[in-house]
C-alpha positions in Angstrom: 0.0 0.0 0.0 1.3 3.4 -1.0 1.7 5.9 1.8 0.5 9.2 0.4 1.2 12.2 2.6 -0.7 15.4 1.9 1.8 18.3 2.1 -0.2 21.5 1.8 1.4 24.8 0.9 2.8 26.6 4.0 0.8 29.8 3.3 -2.4 27.9 3.7 -2.0 27.5 7.5 -0.8 31.1 7.8 -3.8 32.4 5.9 -6.2 30.9 8.4 -4.2 32.3 11.3 -4.1 35.7 9.7 -7.9 35.6 9.1 -8.5 34.7 12.7 -6.1 37.4 14.0 -7.6 40.0 11.7 -11.1 39.2 12.9 -10.0 39.3 16.6 -8.2 42.7 16.3 -11.2 44.1 14.4 -13.7 42.9 17.0 -11.5 44.3 19.8 -11.3 47.7 18.1 -15.1 47.7 17.5 -15.7 46.9 21.2 -13.3 49.6 22.3 -15.0 52.1 20.0 -18.4 51.2 21.3 -17.2 51.6 24.9 -15.7 55.1 24.2 -17.7 56.4 21.3 -16.4 60.0 21.7 -12.8 59.0 21.5 -11.6 60.0 18.0 -8.3 58.2 18.5 -9.9 54.8 18.6 -11.8 55.6 15.4 -8.6 56.8 13.7 -6.7 53.7 14.8 -9.5 51.5 13.6 -9.6 53.1 10.2 -5.8 52.7 9.9 -6.1 49.1 10.9 -8.7 48.5 8.2 -6.4 49.9 5.6 -3.4 47.8 6.9 -5.6 44.7 7.0 -6.8 45.2 3.4 -3.1 45.5 2.3 -1.8 42.4 4.2 -4.9 40.2 3.4 -4.8 41.4 -0.2 -1.2 40.4 -0.6 -1.9 37.0 0.9 -5.0 36.6 -1.2 -3.0 37.1 -4.4 -0.4 34.7 -3.1 -3.1 32.0 -2.5 -4.7 32.7 -5.9 -1.3 32.3 -7.6 -0.8 28.9 -5.8 -4.3 28.0 -6.6 -3.4 28.3 -10.3 0.0 26.6 -10.2 -0.8 23.7 -7.8 -3.8 21.9 -9.3 -3.5 19.0 -6.8 -4.1 21.4 -3.9 -6.9 23.5 -5.3 -9.6 22.3 -2.9 -7.4 23.0 0.1 -6.2 26.4 -1.2 -9.8 27.3 -2.3 -11.0 26.8 1.2 -8.2 28.9 2.6 -9.2 31.7 0.1 -12.8 31.5 1.3 -11.7 31.7 5.0 -9.6 34.8 4.2 -12.4 36.5 2.2 -14.9 35.9 5.0 -13.5 38.9 6.8 -14.8 41.3 4.1 -18.5 41.2 5.0 -17.6 41.2 8.7 -15.5 44.4 8.1 -18.4 46.0 6.2 -20.8 45.2 9.0 -18.4 46.6 11.6 -18.0 49.9 9.6 -21.8 50.1 9.3 -22.1 49.7 13.1 -19.4 52.2 13.9 -20.9 54.9 11.6 -24.5 54.0 12.6 -25.6 53.4 9.0 -28.9 51.7 8.9 -29.5 50.0 5.6 -32.9 48.7 6.7 -34.8 52.1 6.9 -38.4 51.3 7.6 
């Protein structure tokens, strides 16, 4: 019997960790902002963090997309990692809507 060991690309594990860390920092900043809504510094730090997270997550996304193309045997694994990384986008949009009190459901 042939022993087949699955050796996923290293950035796959890192992308999941980055997505979780990005989510945790964003949630922490949202809670801080809601606890001190008049503190402009927290809002400023949060907006800088969003820009930084877009840059870092974007770079990792393009890295994963590149590996998705060149490693056809690992496409399912890398595709799942891409989806995990992209899951932070709607969460970030929701957090921004909460911070700026934008109500999309105006009844």
